[in-house]
N, C-alpha and C positions, 0 to 999 in steps of 0.2 A: 378602487374605493370611491364612493360617492362623496359629493361635497358635504352631505349631512354628517359624515363621519370625520371630516378633516379638521385639524387644529390649525387655524390660520392667524398669523400675526400681521398686523398692519400698522405702519407708521404714517404720520401725516393724516390721521384718520378723522380729524375734527371738522373738516369742511370739504367741499368740492368733490373731486374724484375719490378721495379716501373715504369720506363719509358715505357717498353713494355706493361704493364697493361694500362697505359694512352692511348697508341696507339690503343690497342684493344677495349677499352671502348669508345674512341672518334669515332671510326668507327661505333660503335653502337649508337652514338649520345647521350651519357650520358652527363650530366652537371657536369663538373669536376672542383674541387678545389684542386690544387696540391702544395705540399710544399717540400722543401729540402734546404740544405745549399747553393747550387750553383744556384742562381737565374738566371744567364745567361743561364745555361743548361735548366732550366724550360721554359724560354722564347723561346729558340730555339725549344723546343718540341711543345710549343703552336703554333709556326709559321708553323709547319707542317700541322696544321688543322685550317686554317683561317676562315672556316665557322662554326666551333664548338664553344660551350660555355665553355671556359677554363680560369680559374682564377689562377694566380700564386702568390706565396708569399715565401719569404725566411723564413725557419723554421729550427731550431735546436731542435730535439725532446727531448733533455735533459732539455729544458727550457719550463716549463709548460705554461708560459704566451704566448710564441710564438705558441705553439700548440693550446691553447685556442683561440688565435686570428685567427688561420686558420679555426676553427669551426665557430667562430663568423662571419667570412667573408662569409662562405657558407650560414649561416642562414640569414644574412643581404641581400645577393644578390638573394637567391633562396627560402627563407622562411622556409627551413627545411633541414635535413640531412638524407638521406636514408642509406648511407653506409660510414663507415670509414675503410680504409685499412691501418693498421699500418705496414709499410713495411721497415722502416729504420732499419739498423743493421750493425754491424761490426764483424769481425772474427779474432782477434789476435790469434796467435798460439804460445804457449810456455809451456814447462814443469813447473810444480809447483815449482820445485827446484830453478828456476830463481828468484822467490820471487818478481816478478814485480807487486807490489801492485797498482801502478798508472794505469797500463794496465788493471788489474782486475777491478778497479773502473770504468774505461772507458767502459768496456764491460757491467757491470751492469747498468751504467747510460744510455747507448744507448739501449741495447737490452731488459732490464727489465723495467727501469723507463720510457723509451721512449714509450713502450706499455701502461704502467699504466697512463702516462700523457695523451695519446690519449683517453683511456677509461674514465678517470676523466673529460676530456674536453667535450666529446660528450654524456656521459650517461644521464645527466639531460635533454638534448634535446630529446633523444630517449625515455626516460621514459614518458616525457610529450606527445610525439607523440603516445605512445603505439605501436611503431614499430621501426625497425632499424636492421642494420646488421654490426657487427664488425668483421673484418678479421685481422689476424696477420701473417706475415711471420715467421715461425718457421724454422725447419731444420731437416734433418735426424739425426743430432747431438742432437736433442731434444728427440730422441727415443733410441739412443745407446750411450755408453761412450767409447772413445778411448784415448790412451795416447797423451799428449801434448795439448789436447783440453778440459781438465777438467772444466775450468772456463767457456769457451764458451758453453760446454755441459750443465753446471749448469744453465746458462742464458736461454738456449732454453728449458730445462726441466721446468724452472720457467714459461716461456710463456705458455707452455701446461697447467700447473696447473692453472694459472691465467685465461686463456680463458675458461677452463672447469668450474671454479668457477663462471665466468661471465654467462656462459650458465645456470647453475643451479639457480643462483640468479635472472636472468632476463627473462627466457623463458616465464613466465606468462605475461610479458609485450610485448610479441611478438618480442623480440630482438634476432636475430640469431647470432651465432658465428661460425667462421671458422678459423682453423689454416692450413696454407699451408706449407708443409715440403719438401723443395727441397733437392735433393742430389747435385752432382756436376753440376754447371751451369756456362756457360761462361759469367761472369759478372766482375765488378771491385772490388768485395769483397776482392780479394787478396791484394789490396792496403792497407788494414787495418792491414796486417801482417807485423810487423816490423822486425822479425827474418828473415835474408836474405835466409837461407837454407829452412826454412819453406815456405817462399814466393815462391821460385822457385819450390818447390815441389807442391804447390797448382796450380801454373801456368801450370806446366806439366800435372797435373791431369785434369784441365779444358780443356787444348788443346787436350788431348788424348781421354777423354770420356765425357767431359762436354756437356750438352744439351743446346739448345738455350733458352734464357729467354722467347721467345714467347710461348714455351711449358708450362711454369709455368703461364704466363699471361692468356693463354687459360683456364687453370684450375680455375684461379681466376674468369674469366668471367662465367664459368660454375656454380660456387658456387653462384655468385650474381644473376644469371638468373633463379634460381629455383623458383617455386611458393612460396608464402608467408608462406605456412604451411609446407615447406620442409627445413630442416636445415642440410646442409652438414658440419659436425663438423670438420673432419680431412681429409686432402689430402696429401698423401706421393708420391712424384714423383721423381724417380731415373733414371739415365742412366741405360740401361739394363746391362752394363758392371760393374756397381758399386758393390763392394763386401758387404759393410755394409749399 
């Protein structure tokens, strides 16, 4: 099946990698159902492609009912779901000694439970179809551990484990899985860093070596566009200047 025929649901679609993925897939005439907390940004994105089939809905991925509603919208309007791209994520940066338990909980709620909520919402439909593709934005931080990112690293290592578990459990139902692990990318992810020094450090890194979100979105399109019997499980995409 070509991308033109696919029904693709994307969370975290209002900016950065999610928004650029919407653009790249809209250009390929996918049927898109996109969610994020900022509905105005989603509608602005939809307006860029007036001739394409794009549905928008406000979604907080920590709320299972909202995520489930996004999947239900896709099924109601298009009859099925070919792809779910779990893209929403945050990246607070702090040393463990700060003991910011509320921040840790937020990381787990968005980065881990957000992915699990998406899987739980879409899996019954995909099992019934005997086909589907689930993607998740992971990170280079899901492959290596560095100081001040221990909880974020843990959340992204968890995404890798969950997605590999999903692959092993559901490959016989022809459900494909892909994690996309970017390095430094010029996005709004730095806004989730409350520590002023760490935020400025991230902005500096993104300005100096960060790659464009379109480079990640093109990898997303590549994974989705493979033949049904080909499963691209992991993509790691770094700026060439990035050390880790």
